[in-house]
A tleap script that builds the chain and sets N, CA, C and O, in Angstrom:
source leaprc.protein.ff14SB
mol = sequence {
  NMET ALA VAL PHE ARG ASN HIE TRP PRO THR
  TYR LEU ARG LEU ALA VAL ALA THR GLY VAL
  MET GLN LEU THR SER LEU LEU SER PHE GLY
  LYS LEU GLN VAL GLY TYR SER LEU ALA LEU
  PHE GLN LEU SER THR LEU ILE SER VAL PHE
  LEU GLY HIE ARG TYR PHE GLN GLU GLY ARG
  ILE ARG LYS ARG LEU VAL GLY SER ALA ILE
  MET ALA ALA GLY ALA ALA MET ILE VAL LEU
  GLN ASP ARG CARG
}
set mol.1.N position { -21.785 -17.947 5.751 }
set mol.1.CA position { -21.112 -16.592 5.419 }
set mol.1.C position { -21.120 -15.582 6.635 }
set mol.1.O position { -20.404 -14.581 6.641 }
set mol.2.N position { -21.964 -15.906 7.644 }
set mol.2.CA position { -21.929 -14.991 8.683 }
set mol.2.C position { -20.601 -15.250 9.478 }
set mol.2.O position { -19.952 -14.337 9.988 }
set mol.3.N position { -20.297 -16.411 9.531 }
set mol.3.CA position { -19.002 -16.583 10.408 }
set mol.3.C position { -17.832 -15.953 9.596 }
set mol.3.O position { -16.932 -15.420 10.246 }
set mol.4.N position { -17.765 -15.963 8.343 }
set mol.4.CA position { -16.723 -15.391 7.480 }
set mol.4.C position { -16.790 -13.859 7.785 }
set mol.4.O position { -15.807 -13.181 8.084 }
set mol.5.N position { -18.032 -13.412 7.677 }
set mol.5.CA position { -18.034 -11.891 7.982 }
set mol.5.C position { -17.516 -11.383 9.327 }
set mol.5.O position { -16.910 -10.329 9.519 }
set mol.6.N position { -17.839 -12.259 10.173 }
set mol.6.CA position { -17.319 -11.821 11.719 }
set mol.6.C position { -15.997 -12.047 11.904 }
set mol.6.O position { -15.432 -11.378 12.770 }
set mol.7.N position { -15.295 -12.947 11.198 }
set mol.7.CA position { -14.058 -13.372 11.380 }
set mol.7.C position { -13.076 -13.247 10.262 }
set mol.7.O position { -12.090 -13.981 10.202 }
set mol.8.N position { -13.345 -12.294 9.347 }
set mol.8.CA position { -12.604 -12.270 8.165 }
set mol.8.C position { -11.132 -11.961 8.331 }
set mol.8.O position { -10.347 -12.488 7.542 }
set mol.9.N position { -10.637 -11.081 9.373 }
set mol.9.CA position { -9.362 -10.903 9.469 }
set mol.9.C position { -8.554 -12.197 9.763 }
set mol.9.O position { -7.454 -12.451 9.271 }
set mol.10.N position { -9.278 -13.015 10.670 }
set mol.10.CA position { -8.665 -14.294 10.847 }
set mol.10.C position { -8.361 -15.193 9.641 }
set mol.10.O position { -7.325 -15.844 9.498 }
set mol.11.N position { -9.454 -15.143 8.744 }
set mol.11.CA position { -9.318 -15.846 7.473 }
set mol.11.C position { -8.282 -15.245 6.575 }
set mol.11.O position { -7.620 -15.959 5.823 }
set mol.12.N position { -8.134 -14.000 6.633 }
set mol.12.CA position { -7.115 -13.251 5.750 }
set mol.12.C position { -5.791 -13.798 6.204 }
set mol.12.O position { -4.979 -14.294 5.423 }
set mol.13.N position { -5.607 -13.685 7.522 }
set mol.13.CA position { -4.210 -14.027 8.027 }
set mol.13.C position { -4.035 -15.485 7.570 }
set mol.13.O position { -2.968 -15.815 7.051 }
set mol.14.N position { -4.949 -16.304 7.724 }
set mol.14.CA position { -4.748 -17.786 7.370 }
set mol.14.C position { -4.327 -18.006 5.935 }
set mol.14.O position { -3.474 -18.831 5.605 }
set mol.15.N position { -4.983 -17.211 5.102 }
set mol.15.CA position { -4.729 -17.225 3.646 }
set mol.15.C position { -3.395 -16.637 3.286 }
set mol.15.O position { -2.750 -17.021 2.310 }
set mol.16.N position { -3.002 -15.688 4.111 }
set mol.16.CA position { -1.534 -15.192 3.862 }
set mol.16.C position { -0.530 -16.271 4.271 }
set mol.16.O position { 0.364 -16.671 3.525 }
set mol.17.N position { -0.737 -16.688 5.454 }
set mol.17.CA position { 0.075 -17.711 6.072 }
set mol.17.C position { 0.178 -18.994 5.090 }
set mol.17.O position { 1.264 -19.560 4.970 }
set mol.18.N position { -0.898 -19.420 4.432 }
set mol.18.CA position { -0.799 -20.576 3.747 }
set mol.18.C position { -0.106 -20.115 2.455 }
set mol.18.O position { 0.718 -20.892 1.974 }
set mol.19.N position { -0.329 -18.992 1.857 }
set mol.19.CA position { 0.355 -18.645 0.618 }
set mol.19.C position { 1.880 -18.521 0.995 }
set mol.19.O position { 2.679 -19.021 0.202 }
set mol.20.N position { 2.314 -17.965 2.016 }
set mol.20.CA position { 3.784 -17.870 2.332 }
set mol.20.C position { 4.327 -19.287 2.480 }
set mol.20.O position { 5.460 -19.555 2.080 }
set mol.21.N position { 3.564 -20.167 3.029 }
set mol.21.CA position { 4.000 -21.583 3.219 }
set mol.21.C position { 4.197 -22.334 1.938 }
set mol.21.O position { 5.105 -23.149 1.775 }
set mol.22.N position { 3.261 -22.003 0.995 }
set mol.22.CA position { 3.475 -22.700 -0.341 }
set mol.22.C position { 4.618 -21.962 -1.128 }
set mol.22.O position { 5.336 -22.607 -1.891 }
set mol.23.N position { 4.766 -20.791 -0.970 }
set mol.23.CA position { 5.799 -19.997 -1.746 }
set mol.23.C position { 7.176 -20.539 -1.165 }
set mol.23.O position { 8.060 -20.883 -1.950 }
set mol.24.N position { 7.370 -20.618 0.280 }
set mol.24.CA position { 8.575 -21.198 0.828 }
set mol.24.C position { 8.861 -22.548 0.322 }
set mol.24.O position { 10.000 -22.843 -0.039 }
set mol.25.N position { 7.859 -23.407 0.277 }
set mol.25.CA position { 8.009 -24.722 -0.250 }
set mol.25.C position { 8.565 -24.984 -1.501 }
set mol.25.O position { 9.517 -25.731 -1.731 }
set mol.26.N position { 7.776 -24.184 -2.469 }
set mol.26.CA position { 8.402 -24.177 -3.941 }
set mol.26.C position { 9.816 -23.630 -3.923 }
set mol.26.O position { 10.634 -24.175 -4.663 }
set mol.27.N position { 10.203 -22.596 -3.148 }
set mol.27.CA position { 11.676 -22.172 -3.159 }
set mol.27.C position { 12.564 -23.119 -2.502 }
set mol.27.O position { 13.745 -23.189 -2.841 }
set mol.28.N position { 12.094 -23.825 -1.620 }
set mol.28.CA position { 12.880 -24.988 -0.999 }
set mol.28.C position { 13.224 -26.082 -1.863 }
set mol.28.O position { 14.376 -26.508 -1.948 }
set mol.29.N position { 12.185 -26.575 -2.548 }
set mol.29.CA position { 12.318 -27.548 -3.490 }
set mol.29.C position { 13.177 -27.175 -4.705 }
set mol.29.O position { 13.819 -28.041 -5.298 }
set mol.30.N position { 13.190 -25.924 -5.064 }
set mol.30.CA position { 14.030 -25.429 -6.041 }
set mol.30.C position { 15.445 -25.349 -5.695 }
set mol.30.O position { 16.287 -25.686 -6.528 }
set mol.31.N position { 15.793 -24.916 -4.493 }
set mol.31.CA position { 17.138 -24.789 -4.096 }
set mol.31.C position { 17.800 -25.933 -3.329 }
set mol.31.O position { 19.027 -25.995 -3.247 }
set mol.32.N position { 17.025 -26.806 -2.789 }
set mol.32.CA position { 17.621 -27.907 -1.987 }
set mol.32.C position { 17.167 -29.266 -2.681 }
set mol.32.O position { 16.204 -29.348 -3.444 }
set mol.33.N position { 17.977 -30.294 -2.318 }
set mol.33.CA position { 17.540 -31.706 -2.773 }
set mol.33.C position { 16.176 -32.052 -1.950 }
set mol.33.O position { 15.922 -31.630 -0.822 }
set mol.34.N position { 15.400 -32.851 -2.691 }
set mol.34.CA position { 14.122 -33.170 -2.062 }
set mol.34.C position { 14.157 -33.803 -0.713 }
set mol.34.O position { 13.303 -33.570 0.143 }
set mol.35.N position { 15.211 -34.646 -0.538 }
set mol.35.CA position { 15.307 -35.321 0.800 }
set mol.35.C position { 15.591 -34.213 1.979 }
set mol.35.O position { 15.080 -34.263 3.097 }
set mol.36.N position { 16.534 -33.169 1.502 }
set mol.36.CA position { 16.595 -32.148 2.610 }
set mol.36.C position { 15.515 -31.286 2.783 }
set mol.36.O position { 15.317 -30.775 3.886 }
set mol.37.N position { 14.783 -31.057 1.816 }
set mol.37.CA position { 13.425 -30.236 1.943 }
set mol.37.C position { 12.454 -31.003 2.840 }
set mol.37.O position { 11.975 -30.481 3.847 }
set mol.38.N position { 12.166 -32.285 2.446 }
set mol.38.CA position { 11.270 -33.044 3.266 }
set mol.38.C position { 11.707 -32.997 4.817 }
set mol.38.O position { 10.905 -32.717 5.709 }
set mol.39.N position { 12.958 -33.278 5.025 }
set mol.39.CA position { 13.579 -33.288 6.220 }
set mol.39.C position { 13.219 -31.906 7.151 }
set mol.39.O position { 12.898 -31.848 8.338 }
set mol.40.N position { 13.373 -30.962 6.285 }
set mol.40.CA position { 13.219 -29.491 6.770 }
set mol.40.C position { 11.713 -29.352 7.147 }
set mol.40.O position { 11.387 -28.682 8.127 }
set mol.41.N position { 10.898 -29.920 6.449 }
set mol.41.CA position { 9.393 -29.857 6.745 }
set mol.41.C position { 8.938 -30.452 7.903 }
set mol.41.O position { 7.923 -30.086 8.494 }
set mol.42.N position { 9.812 -31.554 8.321 }
set mol.42.CA position { 9.402 -32.256 9.485 }
set mol.42.C position { 9.477 -31.424 10.660 }
set mol.42.O position { 8.750 -31.691 11.618 }
set mol.43.N position { 10.284 -30.432 10.700 }
set mol.43.CA position { 10.578 -29.558 11.775 }
set mol.43.C position { 9.253 -28.661 12.020 }
set mol.43.O position { 9.005 -28.186 13.128 }
set mol.44.N position { 8.442 -28.474 10.915 }
set mol.44.CA position { 7.208 -27.627 11.121 }
set mol.44.C position { 6.279 -28.337 12.115 }
set mol.44.O position { 5.444 -27.710 12.768 }
set mol.45.N position { 6.465 -29.793 12.218 }
set mol.45.CA position { 5.398 -30.346 13.113 }
set mol.45.C position { 5.532 -30.023 14.601 }
set mol.45.O position { 4.560 -30.121 15.350 }
set mol.46.N position { 6.761 -29.630 15.038 }
set mol.46.CA position { 6.937 -28.989 16.455 }
set mol.46.C position { 6.180 -27.684 16.591 }
set mol.46.O position { 5.608 -27.413 17.647 }
set mol.47.N position { 6.163 -26.906 15.595 }
set mol.47.CA position { 5.621 -25.564 15.733 }
set mol.47.C position { 3.965 -25.728 15.458 }
set mol.47.O position { 3.166 -24.938 15.961 }
set mol.48.N position { 3.611 -26.680 14.731 }
set mol.48.CA position { 2.244 -26.955 14.700 }
set mol.48.C position { 1.618 -27.503 15.856 }
set mol.48.O position { 0.497 -27.103 16.171 }
set mol.49.N position { 2.294 -28.499 16.623 }
set mol.49.CA position { 1.864 -28.944 17.841 }
set mol.49.C position { 1.620 -27.967 18.852 }
set mol.49.O position { 0.609 -27.937 19.554 }
set mol.50.N position { 2.812 -26.970 18.916 }
set mol.50.CA position { 2.765 -25.811 19.884 }
set mol.50.C position { 1.491 -24.862 19.605 }
set mol.50.O position { 0.726 -24.535 20.511 }
set mol.51.N position { 1.349 -24.488 18.384 }
set mol.51.CA position { 0.197 -23.586 17.920 }
set mol.51.C position { -1.077 -24.327 18.231 }
set mol.51.O position { -1.970 -23.671 18.766 }
set mol.52.N position { -1.299 -25.657 17.962 }
set mol.52.CA position { -2.481 -26.201 18.191 }
set mol.52.C position { -2.820 -26.217 19.752 }
set mol.52.O position { -3.971 -26.118 20.177 }
set mol.53.N position { -1.844 -26.334 20.443 }
set mol.53.CA position { -2.124 -26.372 22.028 }
set mol.53.C position { -2.391 -24.939 22.533 }
set mol.53.O position { -3.188 -24.709 23.443 }
set mol.54.N position { -1.736 -24.064 21.942 }
set mol.54.CA position { -1.949 -22.593 22.217 }
set mol.54.C position { -3.214 -22.179 21.989 }
set mol.54.O position { -3.899 -21.695 22.889 }
set mol.55.N position { -3.708 -22.358 20.560 }
set mol.55.CA position { -4.705 -21.580 20.128 }
set mol.55.C position { -6.021 -22.473 20.030 }
set mol.55.O position { -7.130 -21.938 20.052 }
set mol.56.N position { -5.871 -23.759 19.930 }
set mol.56.CA position { -6.975 -24.648 19.886 }
set mol.56.C position { -7.279 -25.301 21.089 }
set mol.56.O position { -8.338 -25.924 21.174 }
set mol.57.N position { -6.440 -25.239 22.098 }
set mol.57.CA position { -6.493 -26.078 23.304 }
set mol.57.C position { -6.449 -27.553 23.112 }
set mol.57.O position { -7.169 -28.338 23.729 }
set mol.58.N position { -5.536 -27.893 22.195 }
set mol.58.CA position { -5.498 -29.511 21.833 }
set mol.58.C position { -4.812 -30.097 23.224 }
set mol.58.O position { -4.028 -29.466 23.933 }
set mol.59.N position { -5.238 -31.316 23.431 }
set mol.59.CA position { -4.724 -32.015 24.678 }
set mol.59.C position { -3.563 -32.915 24.323 }
set mol.59.O position { -3.080 -33.044 23.198 }
set mol.60.N position { -3.196 -33.494 25.385 }
set mol.60.CA position { -1.993 -34.458 25.306 }
set mol.60.C position { -0.789 -33.769 24.555 }
set mol.60.O position { -0.340 -34.233 23.507 }
set mol.61.N position { -0.332 -32.716 25.111 }
set mol.61.CA position { 0.740 -31.895 24.337 }
set mol.61.C position { 1.969 -32.670 24.659 }
set mol.61.O position { 2.836 -32.712 23.785 }
set mol.62.N position { 2.179 -33.311 25.822 }
set mol.62.CA position { 3.644 -33.848 25.807 }
set mol.62.C position { 3.719 -35.063 24.937 }
set mol.62.O position { 4.808 -35.360 24.446 }
set mol.63.N position { 2.626 -35.814 24.695 }
set mol.63.CA position { 2.727 -36.996 23.833 }
set mol.63.C position { 2.891 -36.469 22.379 }
set mol.63.O position { 3.683 -37.053 21.639 }
set mol.64.N position { 2.225 -35.455 21.953 }
set mol.64.CA position { 2.442 -34.796 20.615 }
set mol.64.C position { 3.811 -34.317 20.432 }
set mol.64.O position { 4.383 -34.584 19.375 }
set mol.65.N position { 4.423 -33.615 21.377 }
set mol.65.CA position { 5.596 -33.115 21.346 }
set mol.65.C position { 6.753 -34.220 21.113 }
set mol.65.O position { 7.685 -34.063 20.324 }
set mol.66.N position { 6.561 -35.312 21.883 }
set mol.66.CA position { 7.461 -36.382 21.843 }
set mol.66.C position { 7.540 -36.994 20.515 }
set mol.66.O position { 8.618 -37.388 20.069 }
set mol.67.N position { 6.271 -37.104 19.765 }
set mol.67.CA position { 6.219 -37.612 18.440 }
set mol.67.C position { 6.732 -36.689 17.582 }
set mol.67.O position { 7.476 -37.077 16.682 }
set mol.68.N position { 6.447 -35.444 17.710 }
set mol.68.CA position { 7.211 -34.534 16.750 }
set mol.68.C position { 8.763 -34.480 16.875 }
set mol.68.O position { 9.468 -34.282 15.885 }
set mol.69.N position { 9.254 -34.658 18.085 }
set mol.69.CA position { 10.632 -34.528 18.281 }
set mol.69.C position { 11.304 -35.923 17.768 }
set mol.69.O position { 12.461 -35.908 17.350 }
set mol.70.N position { 10.646 -36.968 17.807 }
set mol.70.CA position { 11.112 -38.151 17.102 }
set mol.70.C position { 11.104 -37.936 15.684 }
set mol.70.O position { 12.087 -38.344 15.067 }
set mol.71.N position { 10.146 -37.352 15.026 }
set mol.71.CA position { 10.184 -37.041 13.575 }
set mol.71.C position { 11.312 -36.262 13.219 }
set mol.71.O position { 12.061 -36.525 12.277 }
set mol.72.N position { 11.442 -35.099 14.149 }
set mol.72.CA position { 12.572 -34.056 13.868 }
set mol.72.C position { 13.832 -34.726 13.974 }
set mol.72.O position { 14.685 -34.536 13.106 }
set mol.73.N position { 14.035 -35.464 14.910 }
set mol.73.CA position { 15.299 -36.263 15.125 }
set mol.73.C position { 15.587 -37.186 13.897 }
set mol.73.O position { 16.716 -37.297 13.420 }
set mol.74.N position { 14.611 -37.766 13.473 }
set mol.74.CA position { 14.773 -38.508 12.126 }
set mol.74.C position { 15.211 -37.928 10.921 }
set mol.74.O position { 15.996 -38.407 10.103 }
set mol.75.N position { 14.543 -36.703 10.892 }
set mol.75.CA position { 14.890 -35.786 9.673 }
set mol.75.C position { 16.393 -35.272 9.883 }
set mol.75.O position { 17.177 -35.213 8.936 }
set mol.76.N position { 16.745 -34.898 11.210 }
set mol.76.CA position { 18.173 -34.554 11.411 }
set mol.76.C position { 19.210 -35.653 10.903 }
set mol.76.O position { 20.205 -35.434 10.212 }
set mol.77.N position { 18.772 -36.877 11.388 }
set mol.77.CA position { 19.597 -38.069 11.027 }
set mol.77.C position { 19.748 -38.192 9.466 }
set mol.77.O position { 20.832 -38.459 8.946 }
set mol.78.N position { 18.643 -37.988 8.782 }
set mol.78.CA position { 18.648 -38.131 7.259 }
set mol.78.C position { 19.678 -37.015 6.745 }
set mol.78.O position { 20.539 -37.307 5.914 }
set mol.79.N position { 19.563 -35.839 7.229 }
set mol.79.CA position { 20.529 -34.744 6.699 }
set mol.79.C position { 21.999 -34.987 7.110 }
set mol.79.O position { 22.887 -34.833 6.271 }
set mol.80.N position { 22.301 -35.390 8.467 }
set mol.80.CA position { 23.604 -35.659 8.835 }
set mol.80.C position { 24.135 -36.964 8.202 }
set mol.80.O position { 25.347 -37.047 8.006 }
set mol.81.N position { 23.402 -37.889 7.900 }
set mol.81.CA position { 24.033 -39.118 7.356 }
set mol.81.C position { 24.455 -38.831 5.865 }
set mol.81.O position { 25.495 -39.312 5.415 }
set mol.82.N position { 23.697 -38.107 5.177 }
set mol.82.CA position { 24.036 -37.782 3.851 }
set mol.82.C position { 25.325 -36.826 3.696 }
set mol.82.O position { 25.909 -36.800 2.613 }
set mol.83.N position { 25.745 -36.084 4.718 }
set mol.83.CA position { 26.952 -35.323 4.791 }
set mol.83.C position { 28.211 -36.132 4.838 }
set mol.83.O position { 29.276 -35.632 4.476 }
set mol.84.N position { 28.132 -37.288 5.246 }
set mol.84.CA position { 29.463 -38.080 5.444 }
set mol.84.C position { 30.028 -38.524 4.223 }
set mol.84.O position { 31.080 -39.164 4.226 }
savepdb mol mol.pdb
quit
């Protein structure tokens, strides 16, 4: 509890961000087909990799970005293939 008391603003921001993420997920599933929604979620990995490197000093950033870019490219291919 001492850690929580010392860092409560960080935990509050984390809770708000998680709530917004859940809300946008539900709205996305309600408005789009599930395949499109899941493809859209793959794009969040790029942001997660960047934030992990920036705030948590995670290593091997290039390797992680390449993997995330491959997943995002696959998601784009799913969306573009269905448009034909």
